[in-house]
matplotlib code that plots the C-alpha trace (Angstrom):
import matplotlib.pyplot as plt

x = [12.7, 13.0, 11.7, 9.0, 8.3, 10.7, 11.0, 14.4, 15.0, 18.0, 16.9, 16.8, 13.8, 11.7, 8.4, 8.8, 12.1, 10.7, 8.0, 10.7, 12.5, 9.3, 8.6, 12.2, 12.2, 8.8, 7.0, 4.6, 3.1, 1.1, 4.1, 7.2, 10.8, 12.5, 16.1, 18.5, 18.2, 17.6, 14.7, 13.2, 13.4, 11.5, 9.0, 8.5, 7.6, 5.2, 1.6, 2.9, 2.4, 5.1, 4.0, 7.2, 10.6, 13.8, 17.0, 20.3, 21.6, 24.8, 23.3, 24.1, 21.9, 20.6, 19.1, 17.3, 16.0, 14.7, 13.0, 11.4, 10.0, 8.6, 7.1, 5.5, 4.0, 2.7, 2.4, 4.6, 6.3, 10.1, 12.2, 15.8, 17.7, 21.1, 23.5, 24.5, 20.8, 19.9, 22.2, 19.9, 17.2, 19.2, 19.3, 22.5, 26.1, 26.5, 23.3, 22.7, 21.0, 17.3, 14.7, 11.0, 8.1, 5.4, 2.1, 2.3, 0.9, -2.4, -3.4, -6.9, -7.7, -6.2, -9.7, -9.6, -6.2, -6.6, -4.0, -4.9, -1.9, 0.0, 2.8, 2.6, 5.2, 4.4, 7.0, 6.6, 8.3, 11.1, 12.7, 15.6, 14.3, 17.2, 16.5, 12.8, 13.4, 15.7, 12.9, 10.5, 12.8, 13.5, 9.7, 9.0, 11.9, 10.5, 7.0, 5.3, 1.8, 2.3, 3.9, 2.0, 3.8, 2.9, 2.5, 5.8, 7.7, 9.8, 8.1, 8.5, 8.3, 10.9, 14.0, 16.2, 13.7, 12.9, 16.6, 16.9, 13.9, 15.2, 11.7, 10.0, 7.9, 6.3, 5.0, 4.5, 1.3, 2.3, -0.2, 1.0, -0.1, -1.6, -1.6, -0.5, -3.9, -5.7, -3.3, -3.9, -7.6, -7.3, -5.1, -7.6, -10.5, -8.7, -7.0, -3.5, -1.0, 1.2, 4.8, 7.3, 11.0, 12.3, 15.8, 14.3, 12.1, 12.4, 11.8, 14.1, 12.6, 13.5, 11.0, 8.1, 5.7, 5.7, 3.3, -0.1, -0.9, 1.4, 2.0, 5.7, 6.2, 9.4, 10.2, 12.8, 16.5, 16.9, 14.0, 12.4, 8.8, 7.5, 5.6, 2.2, 3.1, 4.5, 1.2, -0.7, 1.3, 0.7, 4.3, 7.8, 10.9, 14.6, 17.5, 20.3, 23.7, 27.3, 30.1, 28.0, 26.4, 23.3, 21.3, 21.3, 20.4, 16.7, 16.8, 19.1, 16.8, 13.8, 15.6, 16.4, 12.8, 11.1, 13.2, 12.7, 9.0, 9.6, 11.7, 9.0, 6.2, 8.0, 8.9, 5.3, 4.3, 7.4, 8.4, 11.9, 12.7, 11.0, 13.3, 15.5, 19.2, 21.6, 22.6]
y = [-31.1, -30.4, -27.2, -28.3, -25.0, -22.1, -18.8, -17.4, -13.6, -11.8, -8.2, -5.7, -4.1, -7.3, -6.4, -9.1, -7.7, -4.2, -5.5, -7.2, -3.9, -2.0, -4.5, -4.4, -0.7, -0.5, 1.1, -1.9, -2.5, -5.6, -7.9, -8.7, -9.3, -12.4, -12.9, -15.8, -19.5, -19.2, -16.8, -18.7, -21.9, -20.2, -18.9, -22.5, -23.6, -20.7, -19.9, -17.0, -17.7, -17.2, -15.6, -15.4, -17.0, -15.7, -17.8, -16.8, -18.9, -19.6, -20.9, -24.2, -27.3, -26.8, -23.4, -25.0, -27.7, -25.1, -23.2, -26.4, -27.1, -23.5, -24.0, -27.3, -26.0, -22.7, -22.9, -19.8, -19.2, -19.7, -17.3, -18.2, -14.8, -14.2, -13.5, -10.0, -9.1, -10.9, -8.5, -5.6, -6.9, -8.0, -6.1, -7.7, -7.5, -11.3, -12.8, -16.5, -16.5, -16.8, -14.1, -14.7, -12.3, -13.3, -12.1, -9.6, -11.3, -9.9, -9.2, -8.6, -5.7, -6.0, -6.3, -10.0, -10.8, -13.5, -13.1, -15.1, -14.8, -13.6, -11.1, -8.5, -6.0, -2.5, -0.6, 3.1, 5.0, 2.5, 3.7, 1.2, -1.8, -4.0, -3.2, -3.8, -7.1, -8.2, -7.4, -9.5, -12.5, -12.0, -11.7, -15.0, -16.7, -15.6, -16.8, -13.5, -13.6, -10.7, -7.4, -4.1, -1.4, 2.3, 4.6, 6.3, 3.1, 1.0, -1.7, -5.1, -6.8, -4.7, -6.7, -5.5, -6.1, -9.6, -10.5, -9.4, -11.3, -14.4, -15.8, -14.8, -12.2, -15.0, -16.7, -14.1, -12.0, -8.5, -5.5, -2.4, 1.2, 0.8, 4.1, 3.7, 5.2, 2.3, -0.2, 1.3, 1.0, -2.6, -3.3, -1.8, -3.7, -7.0, -6.7, -6.3, -4.3, -1.9, -1.7, 0.7, 0.4, 3.8, 4.7, 7.3, 4.7, 4.2, 0.4, -2.3, -4.9, -7.6, -6.3, -6.8, -9.8, -10.7, -13.6, -11.7, -10.5, -7.7, -5.3, -4.3, -0.8, 0.4, 3.8, 4.5, 4.4, 8.0, 9.6, 6.9, 7.5, 11.0, 12.2, 11.6, 8.1, 7.4, 8.7, 5.9, 3.0, 1.5, 1.1, 2.0, -0.1, 0.2, -2.2, -1.6, -1.0, -0.5, 1.8, 4.8, 3.1, 5.1, 2.7, -0.6, -1.5, -1.9, -5.6, -6.2, -4.4, -6.2, -9.6, -8.9, -8.0, -10.6, -13.5, -12.4, -12.7, -16.1, -17.2, -16.2, -17.8, -21.1, -21.2, -20.4, -19.8, -20.9, -17.7, -18.9, -20.0, -16.9, -14.5, -12.6, -13.2, -10.7, -8.1]
z = [-25.4, -29.2, -30.7, -33.1, -34.9, -35.3, -37.2, -38.2, -37.7, -39.3, -39.2, -36.3, -37.8, -37.5, -35.8, -33.2, -32.1, -32.0, -29.6, -27.5, -27.2, -26.2, -23.5, -22.3, -22.1, -20.3, -23.3, -23.5, -20.1, -21.0, -21.2, -19.2, -20.4, -19.1, -19.9, -19.1, -18.5, -14.7, -15.0, -18.0, -16.0, -13.1, -15.5, -16.8, -13.2, -12.6, -13.7, -15.8, -19.5, -22.1, -25.4, -27.4, -27.1, -28.7, -28.9, -30.3, -33.2, -31.3, -28.0, -26.3, -26.7, -23.2, -24.1, -27.1, -24.8, -22.4, -25.3, -26.4, -22.9, -22.8, -26.2, -25.3, -22.0, -23.3, -27.1, -27.4, -30.7, -30.9, -32.9, -33.8, -34.0, -35.6, -32.8, -33.7, -34.1, -30.8, -29.0, -30.0, -27.7, -24.7, -21.3, -20.0, -21.0, -21.0, -22.3, -22.1, -25.5, -24.4, -23.9, -23.2, -23.5, -21.1, -19.9, -17.0, -13.9, -12.8, -9.3, -7.8, -5.5, -2.1, -0.6, -1.7, -0.1, 2.5, 5.2, 8.3, 10.6, 7.6, 7.0, 4.4, 3.1, 2.0, -0.1, -0.4, -3.2, -3.8, -7.0, -7.3, -9.2, -8.0, -4.3, -4.9, -6.5, -3.7, -1.2, -3.2, -3.0, 0.7, 1.4, -0.4, 1.4, 4.8, 4.0, 3.5, 2.1, -0.4, -1.4, -1.7, -3.7, -3.7, -6.7, -7.8, -7.1, -9.5, -11.6, -9.9, -13.3, -15.0, -16.2, -13.4, -10.7, -12.1, -12.1, -8.5, -7.4, -9.2, -10.0, -6.7, -8.6, -10.6, -7.4, -4.6, -4.9, -5.8, -5.6, -7.5, -7.2, -3.7, -1.8, 1.8, 3.0, 1.2, 2.7, 6.2, 5.8, 4.6, 7.6, 10.1, 8.6, 8.8, 12.2, 10.7, 12.7, 10.7, 11.7, 10.1, 9.9, 11.1, 12.2, 14.6, 16.4, 20.1, 20.1, 18.8, 16.4, 18.8, 21.4, 19.1, 19.0, 15.3, 15.5, 14.8, 11.3, 10.5, 7.6, 7.5, 6.0, 4.4, 2.8, 0.2, 1.1, 0.1, 2.0, 4.3, 5.3, 5.8, 8.8, 7.2, 6.3, 9.8, 11.3, 9.6, 11.2, 14.6, 15.7, 14.6, 15.2, 14.5, 14.0, 16.5, 14.8, 15.9, 14.8, 14.0, 10.9, 10.2, 8.0, 6.1, 2.5, 2.1, 1.3, 4.3, 6.6, 5.2, 5.7, 9.3, 10.2, 8.1, 9.4, 13.0, 12.2, 10.7, 13.7, 16.2, 14.2, 13.9, 17.6, 18.6, 22.1, 23.9, 25.8, 26.5, 23.0, 21.6, 23.6, 21.1, 20.9, 22.4, 19.9]

ax = plt.figure().add_subplot(projection="3d")
ax.plot(x, y, z, "-o")
ax.set_aspect("equal")
plt.show()
C-alpha cells in the first residue's frame, strides 16, 4: 500500500519527535509506543488506533508498504525521518525502521467484565515489564478472559511489555490499577474462585478442578504474595519441582497453570481423561 501523504523530518528537535520520546519514556500516558514491523502489523489487525507513524529514510519497501496500510486504515500521519535522527526515538538497538504512536487502549471498570466459565489472571506488584508482557501473551494463548493488574505494577503498554506480549496486549482485556481487595470483592459477587500460586502451598496445581470460573493470582517474583493478600484467596497451589529448584520464572509458572486449566476445560467432564499426568 503506497504512502499517499508524508512529512519529512530532519531535526531531533522536531515537536513530533519530542512527543514520540515522551510516549516512549512513559511521560505521556495517553499514547503507546509501538516499535517494529511485527508489533505494527499486530496493531494494524487490532481495534487500537494509530495516530502517528514514523519511518526511517533507509527502510525496506515492505516497511513503507506497512506504513501505507496503517495510514489507509487509520488516517494517521506518516513522517519520513532521516536515519540518524530516527535513532533518537528508538527503544531497541536494532530498529526495523518503523515506530507508531497509538491511542492507549481503554478499559471499563471490572464490574462490567463478563466471565461466564472464564479464567482471569491477577498480577500483584509485578515490576518487570518483560515478565508482565510475557504473562499477557501466555494468558491470551490459553484462552483467559482478561488480566487484572494491581497498582505499583509495571505498565502493560510500555515498550518493553508490548514487545514481550507480541500484540496480545492489543486484544486481551487488561484492567490496570485494580487493588486485590476490589478484585476479591468482584470475584465473590460473581462466583469466581480465587487461586493463588504459592511455593508454600500444600496442594499441587494438578489436584485442582480448573473448570469453574477462576481468578488466578500471582505475586512478584521477588516477594510473592504477602499474608494479607493470601488471606483474600480461596485456595493456594504449588508447582512440584525437582532438584531443589525453589521457583520458576513468572511467565513459566503462569503458563503451567493456565494451560492445565485449558486442558481440563477442553476435556470437559471425562474423569479419566481429566486425570493429571504423572509429574
